[in-house]
C-alpha positions as CSV (number, residue, x, y, z in Angstrom):
1,X,0.0,0.0,0.0
2,X,1.3,3.4,-0.9
3,X,1.2,6.6,1.1
4,X,-1.5,9.2,0.2
5,X,-0.8,12.8,-0.6
6,X,1.2,12.5,-3.8
7,X,0.0,15.9,-5.1
8,X,3.5,17.1,-5.9
9,X,4.2,14.1,-8.0
10,X,1.0,14.6,-9.9
11,X,2.0,18.2,-10.6
12,X,5.4,17.1,-11.9
13,X,3.8,14.5,-14.2
14,X,1.4,17.1,-15.6
15,X,4.3,19.4,-16.4
16,X,6.1,16.5,-18.1
17,X,3.1,15.8,-20.2
18,X,2.7,19.4,-21.2
19,X,6.4,19.6,-22.1
20,X,6.3,16.4,-24.1
21,X,8.8,14.7,-21.9
22,X,6.4,11.9,-20.9
23,X,6.8,10.2,-24.2
24,X,4.2,8.7,-26.5
25,X,0.6,8.1,-25.4
26,X,1.2,4.4,-24.6
27,X,4.1,5.3,-22.2
28,X,2.5,8.2,-20.3
29,X,2.7,7.2,-16.6
30,X,-0.8,8.4,-15.8
31,X,-2.2,5.8,-18.3
32,X,-0.8,2.7,-16.7
33,X,-2.9,0.2,-14.7
34,X,0.1,-1.9,-14.0
35,X,3.8,-1.0,-13.5
36,X,6.4,-3.8,-13.4
37,X,9.9,-2.8,-12.4
38,X,12.9,-5.1,-12.8
39,X,15.5,-3.7,-10.6
40,X,19.2,-3.7,-11.6
41,X,20.6,-5.9,-8.9
42,X,23.1,-7.9,-11.0
43,X,22.6,-11.7,-11.3
44,X,19.6,-11.8,-9.0
45,X,15.9,-11.1,-9.2
46,X,13.8,-8.4,-7.6
47,X,10.6,-7.5,-9.5
48,X,8.1,-5.0,-8.1
49,X,4.5,-4.7,-9.4
50,X,2.4,-1.6,-8.7
51,X,-1.3,-1.3,-9.4
52,X,-3.1,1.6,-7.8
53,X,-2.1,1.7,-4.1
54,X,-1.2,-2.0,-4.1
55,X,2.3,-3.4,-4.3
56,X,3.5,-7.0,-5.0
57,X,7.2,-8.0,-4.8
58,X,8.5,-11.0,-6.6
59,X,11.9,-12.1,-5.1
60,X,14.3,-9.9,-3.2
61,X,17.7,-10.3,-4.8
62,X,20.9,-10.7,-2.7
63,X,21.5,-9.5,0.8
64,X,23.6,-6.6,-0.3
65,X,20.8,-5.3,-2.5
66,X,18.5,-4.5,0.4
67,X,19.4,-0.8,0.4
68,X,18.6,-0.4,-3.3
69,X,15.3,-2.2,-3.0
70,X,14.2,-0.2,0.0
71,X,15.3,3.0,-1.8
72,X,13.0,2.2,-4.7
73,X,10.1,1.3,-2.5
74,X,10.6,4.4,-0.4
75,X,10.7,6.6,-3.5
76,X,7.3,5.1,-4.4
77,X,6.0,5.9,-0.9
78,X,5.4,2.2,-0.2
79,X,4.4,1.3,3.3
80,X,2.8,-2.1,2.7
81,X,3.6,-5.0,0.4
82,X,0.4,-6.9,-0.2
83,X,2.1,-10.1,-1.4
84,X,5.8,-11.1,-1.2
85,X,6.4,-13.9,-3.7
86,X,9.6,-15.9,-3.1
87,X,10.0,-18.0,-6.2
88,X,12.5,-20.3,-4.5
89,X,15.2,-20.1,-1.8
90,X,18.4,-19.4,-3.6
91,X,20.3,-16.5,-2.0
92,X,20.0,-14.3,-5.1
93,X,16.2,-14.5,-4.8
94,X,15.6,-14.3,-1.0
95,X,18.7,-12.4,0.1
96,X,16.9,-9.2,1.2
97,X,13.6,-10.9,2.3
98,X,14.4,-10.6,6.0
99,X,15.0,-6.8,5.6
100,X,11.7,-6.2,3.7
101,X,9.8,-8.2,6.3
102,X,11.3,-6.1,9.0
103,X,11.0,-2.7,7.3
104,X,7.5,-2.9,5.7
105,X,4.1,-4.3,6.6
106,X,3.7,-7.5,4.5
107,X,0.3,-9.0,4.0
108,X,1.2,-12.5,2.8
109,X,4.3,-14.4,1.8
110,X,3.9,-17.0,-0.9
111,X,6.7,-19.6,-1.3
112,X,7.3,-23.2,-2.4
113,X,6.6,-26.1,0.0
114,X,10.3,-26.7,0.5
115,X,13.0,-26.0,3.1
116,X,16.6,-25.0,3.1
117,X,19.3,-24.8,5.7
118,X,21.1,-21.7,4.3
119,X,21.7,-18.5,6.3
120,X,19.4,-16.4,4.0
121,X,16.6,-18.9,4.4
122,X,17.0,-19.0,8.2
123,X,17.1,-15.2,8.4
124,X,13.9,-15.0,6.2
125,X,12.0,-17.5,8.3
126,X,13.0,-15.8,11.5
127,X,11.9,-12.4,10.2
128,X,8.7,-13.9,8.9
129,X,7.8,-15.3,12.3
130,X,8.3,-11.9,13.9
131,X,6.5,-10.0,11.2
132,X,3.0,-11.4,11.7
133,X,2.6,-11.8,8.0
134,X,0.5,-14.7,6.7
135,X,2.6,-17.4,5.0
136,X,1.6,-19.9,2.5
137,X,3.7,-22.8,1.2
138,X,2.1,-23.6,-2.1
139,X,1.4,-27.3,-2.9
140,X,-1.1,-26.2,-5.6
141,X,-1.7,-23.1,-7.8
142,X,-2.8,-19.9,-6.1
143,X,-4.6,-16.8,-7.6
144,X,-5.4,-13.4,-6.4
145,X,-6.6,-10.1,-8.0
146,X,-5.6,-6.5,-7.0
147,X,-7.2,-3.5,-8.7
148,X,-8.3,-5.7,-11.6
149,X,-4.9,-7.1,-12.2
150,X,-4.9,-11.0,-11.9
151,X,-2.0,-13.0,-10.5
152,X,-1.7,-16.8,-10.8
153,X,1.1,-18.6,-9.1
154,X,2.0,-21.9,-10.7
155,X,3.3,-24.3,-8.0
156,X,5.7,-27.2,-8.6
157,X,4.0,-30.5,-9.5
158,X,6.4,-32.7,-7.5
159,X,7.4,-33.0,-3.9
160,X,11.1,-33.0,-4.5
161,X,13.6,-32.2,-7.3
162,X,17.3,-33.0,-7.9
163,X,17.9,-29.3,-8.6
164,X,16.5,-26.7,-6.2
165,X,15.8,-24.3,-9.1
166,X,12.9,-26.5,-10.1
167,X,11.0,-25.6,-7.0
168,X,10.5,-22.2,-8.6
169,X,7.0,-20.7,-8.4
170,X,6.1,-19.3,-11.8
171,X,4.0,-16.2,-11.8
172,X,1.6,-15.0,-14.5
173,X,0.0,-11.6,-14.5
174,X,-3.0,-10.5,-16.5
175,X,-3.9,-6.8,-16.9
176,X,-6.7,-6.4,-19.3
177,X,-5.6,-7.8,-22.6
178,X,-1.9,-7.9,-21.6
179,X,0.0,-10.7,-19.9
180,X,3.4,-11.1,-18.2
181,X,5.3,-14.3,-17.3
182,X,7.9,-14.4,-14.5
183,X,9.8,-17.8,-14.7
184,X,11.9,-17.7,-11.6
185,X,14.8,-20.0,-12.1
186,X,12.8,-22.8,-13.7
187,X,14.9,-25.4,-15.5
188,X,13.9,-27.9,-18.2
189,X,11.7,-30.0,-15.9
190,X,9.9,-27.1,-14.3
191,X,9.4,-25.3,-17.6
192,X,7.9,-28.5,-19.0
193,X,5.5,-28.7,-16.1
194,X,4.3,-25.1,-16.8
195,X,3.9,-25.9,-20.5
196,X,1.6,-28.7,-19.6
197,X,-0.7,-26.3,-17.6
198,X,-3.4,-24.2,-19.0
199,X,-1.4,-21.0,-18.5
200,X,1.4,-22.6,-20.5
201,X,-0.7,-22.4,-23.6
202,X,-1.2,-18.6,-23.4
203,X,0.5,-15.8,-25.2
204,X,2.6,-13.3,-23.2
205,X,3.6,-9.8,-24.0
206,X,6.7,-10.0,-21.7
207,X,8.7,-12.9,-20.3
208,X,11.2,-12.7,-17.5
209,X,13.7,-15.4,-18.6
210,X,14.4,-18.2,-16.2
211,X,17.8,-18.6,-14.5
212,X,19.4,-15.4,-15.8
213,X,19.5,-16.6,-19.4
214,X,20.5,-20.2,-18.9
215,X,19.2,-22.3,-21.8
216,X,17.0,-25.3,-21.5
217,X,15.5,-27.5,-24.2
218,X,11.9,-26.5,-23.3
219,X,12.5,-22.8,-24.1
220,X,11.8,-23.1,-27.8
221,X,8.4,-24.6,-27.1
222,X,7.7,-21.9,-24.6
223,X,8.6,-19.2,-27.1
224,X,6.6,-20.8,-29.9
225,X,3.5,-20.7,-27.7
226,X,4.0,-17.5,-25.8
227,X,5.3,-15.4,-28.7
228,X,6.6,-12.5,-26.5
229,X,7.2,-9.1,-27.7
230,X,9.6,-8.3,-24.9
231,X,12.1,-10.4,-22.8
232,X,13.9,-9.3,-19.7
233,X,17.0,-11.0,-18.5
234,X,18.3,-10.4,-14.9
235,X,22.0,-10.7,-15.7
236,X,25.3,-9.7,-14.1
237,X,27.8,-7.6,-16.0
238,X,29.6,-10.7,-17.3
239,X,26.3,-12.3,-18.3
240,X,27.9,-15.7,-17.5
241,X,24.6,-17.6,-17.6
242,X,23.4,-16.1,-21.0
243,X,24.3,-19.0,-23.3
244,X,24.8,-18.7,-27.0
245,X,21.7,-20.9,-27.6
246,X,19.6,-18.5,-25.5
247,X,20.8,-15.5,-27.6
248,X,20.1,-17.5,-30.8
249,X,16.6,-18.3,-29.6
250,X,15.9,-14.7,-28.7
251,X,17.1,-13.5,-32.1
252,X,14.9,-16.0,-33.9
253,X,11.9,-15.0,-31.9
254,X,12.2,-11.3,-33.0
255,X,11.5,-10.0,-29.5
256,X,13.0,-7.0,-27.9
257,X,15.5,-8.0,-25.2
258,X,16.4,-6.0,-22.1
259,X,19.3,-6.8,-19.8
260,X,19.1,-5.5,-16.2
261,X,22.9,-5.0,-16.1
262,X,22.2,-2.0,-18.4
263,X,19.9,-0.5,-15.9
264,X,16.5,-1.0,-14.3
265,X,13.7,-2.0,-16.7
266,X,10.2,-0.7,-16.4
267,X,7.2,-2.2,-18.1
268,X,3.8,-0.3,-18.2
269,X,0.5,-1.8,-19.1
270,X,-2.7,0.2,-19.8
271,X,-4.6,-3.0,-20.2
272,X,-4.3,-2.9,-24.0
273,X,-0.6,-2.4,-24.8
274,X,2.7,-2.8,-23.0
275,X,5.5,-0.2,-23.1
276,X,9.0,-1.1,-21.9
277,X,11.6,1.4,-21.0
278,X,15.2,1.4,-19.7
């Protein structure tokens, strides 16, 4: 939930529109029903969704990214995070979760039905216990709607996996006619599970690539069905996980690709079209 009293910001936005600095009609900030921000946190994920006064955070990057995440949330006057979605428990996805749980009111934390013995996981669970936030370990898919924007969280099909990345929750977001797909760190098996679901048959305007650009053999099938116009990769400066096969696939798909190591990526939806800026 955001703080009220943003009169000054509205005045600034009006001046920008008058001066022509707000861009084309599809990218004017007053038009958006959904704003999705992919923070530049290196080879880690932190994705922040804003719709009206409601905020959803998907993953919390590394522990040393806490200040940057909080700075962004504070700039948006965020006091409450309605849902905190932790796709899985790798440190580059839950590293700052304990800080967010301590610094902000959190309504509900969604996570896989899985446990770790890592320090970031233990810190997260301790902060969660102290926060009073609801927690749900998903053994089946979960859906919720905020300000007309629908979220569906696709839960893993199996109880255990050889690779922890396959515990990833996969999030789909529908805003009017537009759709977003956040793949966590899903590998081949988990991507295949998603493709076997009803959501896996849909088209998506934007895909957040799994595992920072790591290639798996299910990705061509995903792209053939999803036909994204935009792709975002959360990559470090060296882009070590962005394989040649991934780059080839992206080139063949004809989509526009954004790397977060070049700066924070912002996607705006007005319910009809998606505009992506960096």
